[in-house]
Backbone as CSV, one residue per row, in Angstrom:
resi,resn,N_x,N_y,N_z,CA_x,CA_y,CA_z,C_x,C_y,C_z
1,MET,-22.172,-13.806,-36.338,-20.957,-13.119,-35.921,-19.979,-14.139,-35.325
2,PRO,-18.725,-14.171,-35.768,-17.757,-15.122,-35.232,-17.583,-14.941,-33.728
3,LEU,-17.323,-16.068,-33.048,-17.121,-16.023,-31.594,-16.002,-15.073,-31.220
4,THR,-14.935,-15.049,-32.007,-13.780,-14.216,-31.679,-14.095,-12.733,-31.724
5,ALA,-15.183,-12.379,-32.399,-15.528,-10.960,-32.500,-15.909,-10.369,-31.150
6,SER,-16.318,-11.239,-30.190,-16.730,-10.753,-28.877,-15.575,-10.665,-27.889
7,LEU,-14.385,-11.098,-28.314,-13.236,-11.082,-27.426,-12.492,-9.752,-27.546
8,PRO,-11.985,-9.227,-26.409,-11.256,-7.962,-26.466,-9.903,-8.137,-27.142
9,VAL,-9.479,-7.125,-27.824,-8.163,-7.132,-28.449,-7.145,-6.661,-27.417
10,LEU,-6.134,-7.475,-27.167,-5.105,-7.116,-26.192,-4.078,-6.227,-26.885
11,THR,-4.238,-4.943,-26.732,-3.328,-4.001,-27.361,-2.102,-3.804,-26.495
12,ARG,-1.098,-3.152,-27.082,0.111,-2.855,-26.330,-0.214,-1.961,-25.138
13,THR,-1.147,-1.010,-25.353,-1.516,-0.107,-24.267,-2.147,-0.856,-23.112
14,SER,-3.060,-1.796,-23.405,-3.717,-2.537,-22.337,-2.723,-3.413,-21.586
15,LEU,-1.753,-3.989,-22.280,-0.735,-4.792,-21.629,0.133,-3.914,-20.728
16,ASN,0.500,-2.740,-21.213,1.262,-1.808,-20.380,0.501,-1.479,-19.107
17,ASP,-0.806,-1.249,-19.254,-1.630,-0.907,-18.096,-1.667,-2.053,-17.096
18,ARG,-1.770,-3.276,-17.599,-1.836,-4.429,-16.702,-0.526,-4.625,-15.956
19,VAL,0.587,-4.427,-16.630,1.885,-4.526,-15.965,2.020,-3.436,-14.911
20,TYR,1.623,-2.222,-15.282,1.684,-1.105,-14.339,0.828,-1.383,-13.101
21,GLU,-0.394,-1.861,-13.311,-1.285,-2.122,-12.179,-0.742,-3.246,-11.294
22,THR,-0.075,-4.213,-11.891,0.511,-5.305,-11.113,1.622,-4.785,-10.200
23,LEU,2.511,-3.984,-10.765,3.605,-3.431,-9.972,3.079,-2.430,-8.949
24,ARG,2.114,-1.653,-9.354,1.502,-0.669,-8.452,0.859,-1.380,-7.264
25,GLY,0.151,-2.472,-7.544,-0.472,-3.231,-6.465,0.552,-3.801,-5.502
26,ALA,1.695,-4.249,-6.033,2.743,-4.789,-5.175,3.289,-3.725,-4.228
27,LEU,3.390,-2.495,-4.689,3.858,-1.398,-3.844,2.798,-1.014,-2.815
28,LEU,1.554,-0.918,-3.233,0.472,-0.535,-2.331,0.286,-1.550,-1.216
29,GLU,0.420,-2.826,-1.554,0.162,-3.886,-0.595,1.401,-4.282,0.203
30,GLY,2.513,-3.561,0.007,3.716,-3.877,0.758,4.367,-5.186,0.355
31,ARG,4.250,-5.571,-0.915,4.922,-6.785,-1.381,6.320,-6.500,-1.912
32,LEU,6.689,-5.239,-1.963,8.051,-4.829,-2.294,8.564,-3.989,-1.134
33,ARG,9.808,-4.203,-0.746,10.333,-3.556,0.448,11.347,-2.471,0.079
34,PRO,11.555,-1.514,0.974,12.577,-0.496,0.731,13.951,-1.123,0.502
35,HIS,14.729,-0.513,-0.357,16.082,-0.952,-0.729,16.070,-2.161,-1.664
36,GLN,14.891,-2.722,-1.945,14.845,-3.898,-2.811,15.248,-3.518,-4.227
37,ARG,16.140,-4.315,-4.808,16.607,-4.074,-6.165,15.743,-4.865,-7.145
38,LEU,15.332,-4.212,-8.192,14.491,-4.827,-9.207,15.172,-4.706,-10.561
39,LYS,15.120,-5.756,-11.334,15.663,-5.726,-12.685,14.531,-5.918,-13.676
40,ILE,14.518,-5.089,-14.694,13.461,-5.144,-15.689,13.376,-6.534,-16.324
41,ARG,14.516,-7.114,-16.611,14.532,-8.442,-17.232,13.866,-9.477,-16.338
42,ASP,14.178,-9.447,-15.044,13.600,-10.418,-14.117,12.107,-10.203,-13.926
43,LEU,11.700,-8.946,-13.846,10.274,-8.651,-13.711,9.504,-9.125,-14.938
44,ALA,10.081,-8.920,-16.112,9.433,-9.345,-17.350,9.271,-10.864,-17.377
45,ALA,10.311,-11.572,-16.954,10.247,-13.033,-16.942,9.201,-13.522,-15.950
46,THR,9.136,-12.902,-14.789,8.179,-13.295,-13.766,6.746,-13.092,-14.228
47,MET,6.504,-11.972,-14.918,5.137,-11.651,-15.340,4.794,-12.204,-16.716
48,GLY,5.767,-12.843,-17.363,5.496,-13.481,-18.642,5.260,-12.528,-19.789
49,VAL,5.965,-11.400,-19.768,5.822,-10.403,-20.836,7.209,-10.011,-21.335
50,SER,7.239,-9.212,-22.384,8.516,-8.707,-22.867,8.989,-7.566,-21.965
51,GLU,10.192,-7.119,-22.177,10.739,-6.053,-21.344,10.096,-4.692,-21.638
52,THR,9.546,-4.520,-22.832,9.026,-3.201,-23.211,7.897,-2.706,-22.309
53,PRO,6.822,-3.491,-22.075,5.773,-2.984,-21.181,6.246,-2.809,-19.747
54,VAL,7.194,-3.639,-19.312,7.738,-3.489,-17.962,8.516,-2.191,-17.857
55,ARG,9.326,-1.921,-18.873,10.118,-0.684,-18.864,9.206,0.541,-18.812
56,GLU,8.150,0.520,-19.603,7.246,1.671,-19.613,6.512,1.808,-18.282
57,ALA,6.135,0.680,-17.675,5.435,0.726,-16.387,6.345,1.242,-15.282
58,VAL,7.584,0.752,-15.243,8.477,1.181,-14.168,8.888,2.640,-14.336
59,MET,8.961,3.105,-15.566,9.284,4.515,-15.770,8.162,5.416,-15.260
60,GLN,6.931,4.961,-15.412,5.815,5.707,-14.840,5.925,5.749,-13.315
61,LEU,6.317,4.635,-12.707,6.465,4.578,-11.252,7.675,5.398,-10.790
62,VAL,8.692,5.497,-11.631,9.821,6.378,-11.324,9.350,7.826,-11.304
63,ARG,8.533,8.187,-12.273,8.007,9.560,-12.315,7.133,9.862,-11.098
64,GLU,6.494,8.836,-10.571,5.646,8.997,-9.383,6.448,8.872,-8.093
65,ARG,7.771,8.692,-8.221,8.702,8.604,-7.100,8.486,7.362,-6.249
66,ALA,7.830,6.366,-6.824,7.621,5.102,-6.129,8.803,4.159,-6.336
67,LEU,9.576,4.374,-7.407,10.786,3.615,-7.685,11.897,4.597,-8.032
68,THR,13.140,4.160,-7.820,14.307,4.971,-8.164,15.101,4.248,-9.240
69,LEU,15.398,4.932,-10.330,16.149,4.336,-11.428,17.639,4.378,-11.112
70,GLN,18.276,3.212,-11.086,19.702,3.101,-10.827,20.486,3.103,-12.142
71,THR,20.096,2.206,-13.036,20.675,2.155,-14.372,19.518,1.974,-15.344
72,SER,19.809,1.782,-16.610,18.741,1.635,-17.591,17.920,0.377,-17.373
73,ARG,18.467,-0.578,-16.640,17.761,-1.850,-16.438,17.592,-2.221,-14.965
74,SER,18.051,-1.390,-14.057,17.998,-1.717,-12.635,17.329,-0.598,-11.848
75,LEU,16.463,-0.997,-10.910,15.735,-0.034,-10.107,15.803,-0.429,-8.632
76,THR,15.472,0.526,-7.788,15.432,0.281,-6.350,14.147,0.857,-5.781
77,VAL,13.592,0.160,-4.799,12.453,0.692,-4.065,13.016,1.629,-2.991
78,PRO,12.695,2.925,-3.030,13.291,3.855,-2.074,12.690,3.695,-0.676
79,ARG,13.490,4.074,0.331,12.983,4.134,1.707,12.764,5.581,2.099
80,LEU,11.613,5.875,2.646,11.332,7.222,3.119,12.217,7.561,4.307
81,SER,12.720,8.780,4.354,13.414,9.264,5.534,12.381,9.684,6.575
82,VAL,12.836,9.999,7.773,11.919,10.466,8.812,11.176,11.713,8.336
83,GLY,11.918,12.654,7.748,11.297,13.886,7.282,10.246,13.637,6.227
84,GLN,10.549,12.755,5.275,9.580,12.429,4.223,8.354,11.737,4.808
85,TYR,8.612,10.800,5.714,7.513,10.058,6.324,6.562,11.001,7.060
86,LEU,7.126,11.932,7.849,6.291,12.852,8.619,5.537,13.825,7.720
87,GLU,6.201,14.289,6.653,5.516,15.208,5.741,4.355,14.501,5.044
88,LEU,4.608,13.290,4.557,3.546,12.542,3.899,2.442,12.176,4.885
89,ARG,2.824,11.877,6.138,1.802,11.555,7.127,0.905,12.758,7.413
90,GLU,1.500,13.949,7.457,0.699,15.151,7.684,-0.328,15.337,6.568
91,ILE,0.100,15.069,5.345,-0.829,15.161,4.204,-1.881,14.066,4.296
92,ARG,-1.439,12.862,4.622,-2.358,11.729,4.711,-3.405,11.935,5.804
93,LEU,-2.994,12.522,6.918,-3.955,12.754,7.999,-5.139,13.580,7.506
94,GLU,-4.847,14.584,6.691,-5.919,15.431,6.180,-6.740,14.716,5.108
95,LEU,-6.058,14.145,4.122,-6.774,13.545,2.989,-7.487,12.252,3.369
96,GLU,-6.818,11.393,4.113,-7.456,10.153,4.519,-8.528,10.411,5.574
97,GLY,-8.312,11.449,6.383,-9.357,11.839,7.321,-10.606,12.302,6.602
98,LEU,-10.429,13.069,5.523,-11.556,13.529,4.728,-12.289,12.356,4.090
99,ALA,-11.525,11.439,3.489,-12.138,10.274,2.847,-12.891,9.424,3.866
100,ALA,-12.309,9.250,5.046,-12.955,8.444,6.083,-14.263,9.084,6.531
101,ALA,-14.244,10.406,6.707,-15.451,11.112,7.139,-16.555,11.005,6.088
102,ARG,-16.180,11.179,4.818,-17.169,11.097,3.743,-17.721,9.672,3.595
103,ALA,-16.885,8.691,3.916,-17.331,7.302,3.811,-18.530,7.031,4.714
104,ALA,-18.590,7.730,5.842,-19.708,7.528,6.764,-21.045,7.879,6.122
105,ASP,-21.029,8.765,5.130,-22.267,9.176,4.454,-22.714,8.175,3.402
106,HIS,-21.793,7.349,2.917,-22.101,6.475,1.781,-21.966,4.993,2.088
107,VAL,-21.364,4.652,3.207,-21.056,3.253,3.500,-22.339,2.432,3.620
108,THR,-22.265,1.192,3.148,-23.397,0.274,3.215,-23.114,-0.812,4.247
109,PRO,-24.133,-1.517,4.706,-23.886,-2.655,5.612,-22.921,-3.669,5.009
110,ARG,-22.991,-3.834,3.698,-22.061,-4.765,3.033,-20.625,-4.270,3.159
111,ASP,-20.419,-2.956,3.008,-19.081,-2.375,3.175,-18.560,-2.623,4.595
112,VAL,-19.414,-2.361,5.580,-18.998,-2.529,6.974,-18.653,-3.986,7.255
113,ALA,-19.458,-4.897,6.719,-19.180,-6.328,6.905,-17.844,-6.711,6.275
114,ALA,-17.575,-6.174,5.079,-16.303,-6.468,4.401,-15.127,-5.903,5.183
115,LEU,-15.282,-4.689,5.705,-14.212,-4.077,6.498,-13.962,-4.871,7.775
116,SER,-15.034,-5.314,8.415,-14.887,-6.114,9.634,-14.149,-7.421,9.343
117,LYS,-14.469,-8.043,8.223,-13.796,-9.290,7.847,-12.326,-9.059,7.560
118,LEU,-12.008,-7.953,6.888,-10.608,-7.636,6.604,-9.830,-7.397,7.899
119,HIS,-10.466,-6.735,8.857,-9.796,-6.510,10.135,-9.530,-7.831,10.851
120,GLU,-10.496,-8.733,10.811,-10.302,-10.042,11.438,-9.165,-10.803,10.761
121,LYS,-9.089,-10.723,9.438,-8.003,-11.382,8.710,-6.654,-10.763,9.077
122,LEU,-6.637,-9.440,9.271,-5.413,-8.759,9.697,-4.940,-9.287,11.042
123,LEU,-5.856,-9.400,12.003,-5.481,-9.883,13.330,-4.990,-11.331,13.277
124,LYS,-5.656,-12.159,12.490,-5.242,-13.560,12.369,-3.857,-13.671,11.734
125,ALA,-3.588,-12.837,10.743,-2.277,-12.852,10.095,-1.192,-12.418,11.077
126,GLU,-1.487,-11.398,11.891,-0.516,-10.957,12.904,-0.240,-12.078,13.900
127,GLU,-1.288,-12.731,14.370,-1.133,-13.799,15.366,-0.352,-14.981,14.798
128,ALA,-0.548,-15.242,13.507,0.129,-16.382,12.869,1.535,-16.032,12.403
129,GLY,1.919,-14.771,12.527,3.235,-14.363,12.064,3.344,-14.222,10.563
130,HIS,2.215,-14.059,9.877,2.211,-13.888,8.422,2.265,-12.397,8.099
131,ALA,3.474,-11.864,8.112,3.674,-10.415,7.995,3.126,-9.861,6.687
132,ALA,3.433,-10.512,5.575,3.010,-10.000,4.272,1.497,-9.927,4.174
133,GLU,0.817,-10.938,4.701,-0.647,-10.941,4.651,-1.228,-9.859,5.563
134,ALA,-0.585,-9.630,6.713,-1.050,-8.582,7.618,-0.951,-7.208,6.958
135,VAL,0.178,-6.947,6.297,0.364,-5.665,5.619,-0.649,-5.515,4.489
136,ARG,-0.872,-6.580,3.760,-1.837,-6.550,2.653,-3.248,-6.266,3.170
137,CYS,-3.649,-6.943,4.232,-4.993,-6.748,4.776,-5.175,-5.333,5.314
138,ASN,-4.110,-4.758,5.846,-4.196,-3.388,6.338,-4.485,-2.424,5.181
139,TRP,-3.769,-2.590,4.055,-4.034,-1.741,2.898,-5.456,-1.955,2.378
140,LEU,-5.894,-3.218,2.302,-7.233,-3.494,1.795,-8.308,-2.894,2.695
141,PHE,-8.076,-2.889,4.002,-9.024,-2.259,4.937,-9.115,-0.765,4.645
142,HIS,-7.972,-0.104,4.554,-7.964,1.335,4.322,-8.535,1.674,2.946
143,SER,-8.145,0.923,1.929,-8.604,1.254,0.581,-10.105,1.040,0.447
144,ARG,-10.646,-0.019,1.067,-12.097,-0.256,1.013,-12.833,0.894,1.696
145,LEU,-12.285,1.385,2.809,-12.891,2.516,3.509,-12.891,3.764,2.639
146,TYR,-11.755,4.070,2.026,-11.653,5.304,1.249,-12.455,5.229,-0.044
147,GLU,-12.553,4.049,-0.619,-13.390,3.892,-1.818,-14.850,4.178,-1.502
148,ALA,-15.261,3.839,-0.277,-16.650,4.053,0.122,-17.013,5.530,0.191
149,ALA,-16.022,6.406,0.177,-16.284,7.847,0.219,-16.917,8.346,-1.067
150,ALA,-16.844,7.547,-2.138,-17.394,7.929,-3.448,-16.767,9.226,-3.949
151,MET,-15.470,9.369,-3.734,-14.699,10.506,-4.234,-13.489,9.951,-4.985
152,PRO,-13.688,9.524,-6.223,-12.613,8.834,-6.947,-11.346,9.657,-7.135
153,GLU,-11.463,10.976,-7.295,-10.262,11.797,-7.450,-9.449,11.806,-6.166
154,LEU,-10.128,11.917,-5.040,-9.441,11.878,-3.749,-8.791,10.518,-3.534
155,PHE,-9.503,9.459,-3.880,-8.946,8.114,-3.702,-7.695,7.936,-4.556
156,HIS,-7.693,8.494,-5.754,-6.516,8.397,-6.624,-5.306,9.090,-5.986
157,VAL,-5.531,10.251,-5.393,-4.441,10.973,-4.730,-3.920,10.163,-3.540
158,ILE,-4.836,9.578,-2.766,-4.431,8.777,-1.606,-3.603,7.573,-2.048
159,GLN,-3.998,6.949,-3.128,-3.225,5.816,-3.639,-1.804,6.240,-4.002
160,GLY,-1.661,7.437,-4.567,-0.330,7.933,-4.902,0.545,8.080,-3.673
161,LEU,-0.035,8.485,-2.552,0.718,8.603,-1.302,1.092,7.224,-0.769
162,TRP,0.184,6.280,-0.881,0.456,4.925,-0.397,1.479,4.199,-1.265
163,LEU,1.616,4.597,-2.516,2.658,3.993,-3.348,4.026,4.162,-2.710
164,ARG,4.235,5.301,-2.082,5.523,5.595,-1.458,5.579,5.079,-0.030
165,ASN,4.441,4.969,0.608,4.401,4.545,2.010,4.298,3.026,2.167
166,GLY,3.670,2.369,1.196,3.409,0.941,1.306,4.629,0.079,1.586
167,PRO,5.731,0.246,0.822,6.912,-0.588,1.086,7.454,-0.443,2.504
168,LEU,7.300,0.723,3.087,7.813,0.962,4.432,7.106,0.088,5.460
169,LEU,5.877,-0.313,5.156,5.111,-1.121,6.103,5.666,-2.538,6.237
170,THR,6.561,-2.937,5.338,7.213,-4.238,5.490,8.137,-4.250,6.702
171,TYR,8.442,-3.076,7.266,9.274,-2.989,8.465,8.478,-3.265,9.739
172,LEU,7.154,-3.285,9.627,6.328,-3.394,10.830,6.568,-4.678,11.603
173,TYR,6.631,-5.782,10.893,6.713,-7.081,11.564,8.056,-7.743,11.287
174,PRO,8.802,-8.102,12.313,8.485,-7.989,13.746,9.092,-6.743,14.395
175,HIS,9.633,-5.826,13.591,10.462,-4.756,14.145,9.674,-3.602,14.759
176,ALA,8.481,-3.325,14.245,7.741,-2.138,14.698,6.242,-2.374,14.618
177,ALA,5.807,-3.470,15.196,4.397,-3.847,15.113,3.493,-2.763,15.693
178,PRO,2.364,-2.486,15.048,1.450,-1.457,15.558,0.920,-1.813,16.937
179,SER,0.786,-0.811,17.776,0.194,-0.999,19.099,-0.612,0.239,19.441
180,TYR,-1.559,0.077,20.350,-2.477,1.162,20.681,-2.634,1.238,22.197
181,PRO,-2.839,2.447,22.751,-3.021,2.571,24.196,-4.315,1.928,24.676
182,GLY,-5.296,1.823,23.788,-6.548,1.152,24.105,-6.788,0.033,23.117
183,ARG,-8.011,-0.098,22.641,-8.297,-1.150,21.674,-7.860,-0.709,20.281
184,HIS,-7.875,-1.645,19.358,-7.435,-1.365,17.988,-8.328,-0.287,17.388
185,ARG,-7.700,0.693,16.751,-8.462,1.814,16.196,-9.370,1.416,15.037
186,HIS,-9.086,0.295,14.380,-9.998,-0.176,13.338,-11.381,-0.456,13.910
187,LEU,-11.436,-0.909,15.170,-12.721,-1.168,15.806,-13.490,0.132,16.027
188,ASP,-12.750,1.197,16.352,-13.399,2.510,16.484,-13.945,2.978,15.134
189,VAL,-13.179,2.705,14.070,-13.636,3.056,12.724,-14.952,2.346,12.421
190,LEU,-14.998,1.058,12.707,-16.193,0.271,12.404,-17.399,0.755,13.212
191,ASP,-17.195,1.031,14.493,-18.302,1.527,15.320,-18.827,2.869,14.802
192,ALA,-17.892,3.755,14.423,-18.297,5.078,13.936,-19.016,4.977,12.601
193,LEU,-18.609,4.042,11.752,-19.308,3.844,10.483,-20.735,3.356,10.720
194,ARG,-20.892,2.435,11.651,-22.239,1.932,11.943,-23.136,3.049,12.457
195,ALA,-22.537,4.000,13.190,-23.298,5.131,13.721,-23.416,6.260,12.705
196,ARG,-22.752,6.104,11.555,-22.694,7.142,10.514,-22.221,8.482,11.092
197,ASP,-21.209,8.388,11.916,-20.615,9.560,12.563,-19.304,9.892,11.846
198,GLY,-19.384,10.792,10.865,-18.214,11.115,10.054,-17.059,11.661,10.853
199,ALA,-17.335,12.527,11.823,-16.269,13.111,12.634,-15.542,12.032,13.427
200,ALA,-16.290,11.061,13.923,-15.676,9.987,14.707,-14.852,9.057,13.821
201,VAL,-15.314,8.815,12.586,-14.528,7.985,11.658,-13.221,8.692,11.331
202,ARG,-13.299,9.999,11.078,-12.086,10.770,10.792,-11.095,10.679,11.950
203,ALA,-11.588,10.899,13.164,-10.712,10.873,14.336,-10.090,9.501,14.540
204,ALA,-10.879,8.447,14.294,-10.373,7.088,14.504,-9.292,6.730,13.501
205,ILE,-9.492,7.108,12.225,-8.492,6.749,11.211,-7.227,7.567,11.406
206,GLN,-7.350,8.807,11.840,-6.170,9.626,12.117,-5.406,9.076,13.324
207,ALA,-6.130,8.651,14.356,-5.476,8.050,15.519,-4.780,6.747,15.144
208,ASP,-5.388,5.997,14.240,-4.783,4.748,13.773,-3.433,5.016,13.122
209,MET,-3.361,6.064,12.295,-2.108,6.401,11.628,-1.035,6.827,12.629
210,ILE,-1.411,7.641,13.589,-0.435,8.172,14.542,-0.012,7.124,15.556
211,GLU,-0.982,6.508,16.228,-0.671,5.531,17.273,-0.069,4.253,16.695
212,GLY,-0.696,3.771,15.609,-0.204,2.528,15.015,1.171,2.664,14.398
213,GLY,1.566,3.900,14.056,2.869,4.128,13.439,3.945,4.604,14.400
214,THR,3.651,4.632,15.696,4.618,5.145,16.671,5.931,4.364,16.636
215,ALA,5.843,3.039,16.670,7.053,2.213,16.669,7.799,2.325,15.348
216,LEU,7.063,2.449,14.240,7.707,2.597,12.934,8.468,3.913,12.859
217,LEU,7.879,4.978,13.366,8.562,6.279,13.368,9.833,6.217,14.206
218,ARG,9.760,5.572,15.341,10.935,5.429,16.201,12.033,4.632,15.487
219,LEU,11.643,3.588,14.769,12.609,2.798,14.015,13.268,3.640,12.927
220,LEU,12.474,4.431,12.207,13.031,5.293,11.171,14.009,6.303,11.754
221,GLU,13.680,6.859,12.909,14.579,7.811,13.569,15.905,7.143,13.899
222,ASP,15.856,5.898,14.375,17.083,5.171,14.693,17.891,4.865,13.441
223,LEU,17.223,4.502,12.365,17.919,4.198,11.116,18.565,5.453,10.536
224,ASP,17.837,6.558,10.528,18.380,7.803,9.985,19.555,8.308,10.805
225,ALA,19.510,8.086,12.107,20.585,8.558,12.996,21.747,7.586,13.069
226,GLY,21.623,6.418,12.424,22.697,5.428,12.454,22.729,4.622,13.729
227,ARG,21.687,4.697,14.553,21.669,3.910,15.790,21.299,2.449,15.532
228,ARG,20.727,2.192,14.356,20.438,0.819,13.954,20.930,0.627,12.530
229,SER,21.301,-0.587,12.224,21.826,-0.902,10.898,20.696,-1.129,9.905
230,GLU,20.929,-0.718,8.667,19.976,-0.964,7.597,20.024,-2.418,7.126
231,ALA,21.099,-3.119,7.475,21.336,-4.453,6.926,20.160,-5.420,7.084
232,PRO,19.536,-5.506,8.276,18.428,-6.469,8.404,17.243,-6.157,7.499
233,PHE,17.148,-4.921,7.038,16.005,-4.513,6.236,16.323,-4.479,4.742
234,ALA,17.596,-4.417,4.412,17.998,-4.252,3.013,18.435,-5.562,2.360
235,GLY,18.463,-6.630,3.116,18.977,-7.871,2.569,18.091,-8.467,1.503
236,GLY,18.697,-9.139,0.574,17.946,-9.831,-0.472,17.634,-8.960,-1.652
237,ALA,17.710,-9.529,-2.820,17.474,-8.753,-4.030,16.283,-9.235,-4.834
238,GLU,15.710,-10.384,-4.452,14.629,-10.944,-5.263,13.294,-10.280,-4.937
239,PRO,12.515,-9.931,-5.950,11.201,-9.345,-5.704,10.216,-10.344,-5.139
240,ALA,9.206,-9.841,-4.445,8.144,-10.709,-3.987,7.436,-11.299,-5.200
241,PRO,6.803,-12.481,-5.027,6.145,-13.110,-6.185,5.120,-12.182,-6.831
242,LEU,5.187,-12.080,-8.141,4.245,-11.278,-8.891,3.487,-12.175,-9.858
243,PRO,2.203,-11.915,-10.070,1.439,-12.775,-10.979,1.804,-12.535,-12.442
244,ALA,1.643,-13.566,-13.246,1.820,-13.400,-14.691,0.671,-12.558,-15.229
245,VAL,0.970,-11.704,-16.200,-0.083,-10.845,-16.769,-0.316,-11.132,-18.241
246,ALA,0.516,-11.956,-18.832,0.354,-12.238,-20.264,-0.725,-13.286,-20.486
């Protein structure tokens, strides 16, 4: 059998999927910010593909309300209003709380070790002023936790919510850094997982969302009311670096 027979055929569909997953990952990890303008041509050049798979991928993200179509070739990453943020947070509290609680039943020592390492990387990134890495590590911590719930349909729904919430997290540093009245709630999550206490994991992750997002909510309220300018957050049109997929 020829060697090439064992290689996968890169179809148009698989390329579309790879472009979509690349852009989706950038939104989930906070590598694209609200108000950021994206051009299909530029995205295609960055990822080393033609405009066709990029166009199809971004249209899917438009349908998911993760991107807003401005013209046939230009898009914008939308910013959630206070009302949208609170409504989505109310949904997230229930769904992510459920996933966190279920994770306590399935989590392995390896999962807990990985989550602990991600939390340490998050703290180091915050201390070093590496905002993008801090936001990325926060998503990876949450996603690893929710994946451990072994409920793939629920995890898919949660990812859809984070597609819209992820870009907003670029506002955290230095404008609205998470803070807690006690210790970091991720530590409570880890302790509850080790104890396999689902109710405690749920409570800790819900407290993390509410307490850690207090400053962000206040910032959104100021922006919506016009007490602060959007300018410091809307500047720049270039997308964050994206990997080539071709």
